[in-house]
N, C-alpha and C positions, 0 to 999 in steps of 0.2 A: 777365359783369362786364367793364367797360372796363379796359383795361390801365393800369398806372401809377397806381393809386389808392393814396393814402396815408391811413392811419388813425392818429390820435393824440389825446391828451388835449386837452380844450378849454382855451382860455385867454381872458382878458378881451378880447383884441384881436379875437375873432371874434363878440362879442356882437351887433353891428349886422347882420352877415350872417346869423347864426342867427335873429334876429328877422324878417328878410325871408323866410327859408326857411319859418319857421313861419307867417307871414302868408300866403304862397303856398299852403301845404298846408292850413291850417285856417281862414283868414279871421278876421274880428273876433269871431265867435261863441265862439272859444276862451276868451275872458276870462270867460265866464259858466259854464264847465264846472266840475264838482266837483273834478276833478284840479287845475285852475288855482287854485281856492280853497285847496287844501292847499299848493300850491307858494308861494302868497303869504304863508304863515306864516313862511317863512325861505328862505335861500339854498340853491341846489342845490350839489352837491359836484363841483367841477371835476376832482378826481382820478379819478372814475369816470364822468365825462361825456366823450363822444368826438365828434370830427368826422371827416368824410371829405373829402379834397382830391383834385381832379383838375385838371391844368394850372394849378396855383397858385391855384385857386378852391375855396372851401368849397362842397360840393354836398349835404351831408347832416349831420345831427347827432342825437345822443340826449343827453338830460339826465337826471340822477339826483338826486332830492331825498331827503335822509335822513329816515326816519320811525321812529316807535316805536309798537308795538301792545302794550299792557301792558308785558311785559318783553322783547318780541321786537324786536331791532334790525334794520332793513331799509332798503330804498330803494324809492321810487316811481319807476318808469320812465316817462319821457315829459317833454316831447313827443319823439317820434321822427319826424323829418321828412326827406324826400328830395326834392330838386328833381325836378319832373315829367319832365324830360328824362333823368333817371338812374333812373327807376322800373323795377322788375322786373328788376334786375340783381344782386340779392343784397346790396346795400349796407345796407339796413335790417337784414337778418338778421345781417350781420357786426357792425354797430354794437351790436345787442342782445346778441350773444354776448360782445363785448368788455366791455360794461357789466356783464353778469351775472358774468362771470369776475372782473372787477376788484372787484365788490361782495363776492364770496366771499373774495377775497384780503384785503380790508379788514375781515373779521370779520363781515360781514352774515349774517343767518340766512335772509332772504327778500327777494325782489324782488316788489313788488306793481305792478299796472297796471290801467288801465281801457282796454280796447281790443277789437279785432276777434278773437273767439275762433277763427275759421277760420285767421287768420294766426298768432296767438301759440301755439295748441296745437301747431302744427308745430315750434315752437322748444322746446317742453317746458313751457310754462305750463299750469296747471290752474285750473279754476274754483273759486272760493271757495264754501264752504257758505253758503247763503242766510242772511242776517240774523245773521251772526256778527261783522261789522265795522260800525262807525259812522264815516261820512265826513262832511265839512262840506257836504253837499248830496246830492241824489238821484243814484242810480247804477242803471243797468240791471244787475240781478244776473248776467245772462249774460256781461256784459263785464268784470266784476270778477275778475281772475285773479292767480295767484301762481306764482312759481318757487321751489321749496324749495332752500335752500342747505345745510341741515342736516337730519338725520333727525328725523322726527316733528314738524316745525314746524307742520304743518297743524292739529294738535290745539290748539296754543297761539294760533292766530290768532283771538282774540276780544277785542272791545273797541273803543275809540276809536282811530282812526288819527290820529296827530299828527306834526308836524314835530319833528325832534330836532336838537340841536346836534351837530356833528361832533366826534368825539373826535380831538384833534390829538396 
């Protein structure tokens, strides 16, 4: 990891640079993805969304969208994006850990994501049992994963995944 990296909560002043980083990482196809359809239902939670700064420039970010599945409160992780010149330095992993830890501190029971199983399993994410969740579009079942923040939450992960209003 490069020296002198700063990690902190996202604020609105970073919106344009985060948009550029996501464009660089995912391209225009990201707007058609199921995870984006869920994110379009409401705002993400800046309290548990983070950025990484190096030399006074934002180089990576992770956003967390509040969700509810039946009575289970959680967050949908993503997008997680790191500028290509900063890839493979542990920045993404650090951002995910910050977001997961913050989600737990905020009373969340689970973190859900659609992503690369090889990457996210190393961080502690587990695959969802097939056909237990309904999302606003198709999902490769191998890529639908969760991080439990409370005991036995996996048995309660059944139903429609929806955006939820943040408890203030």
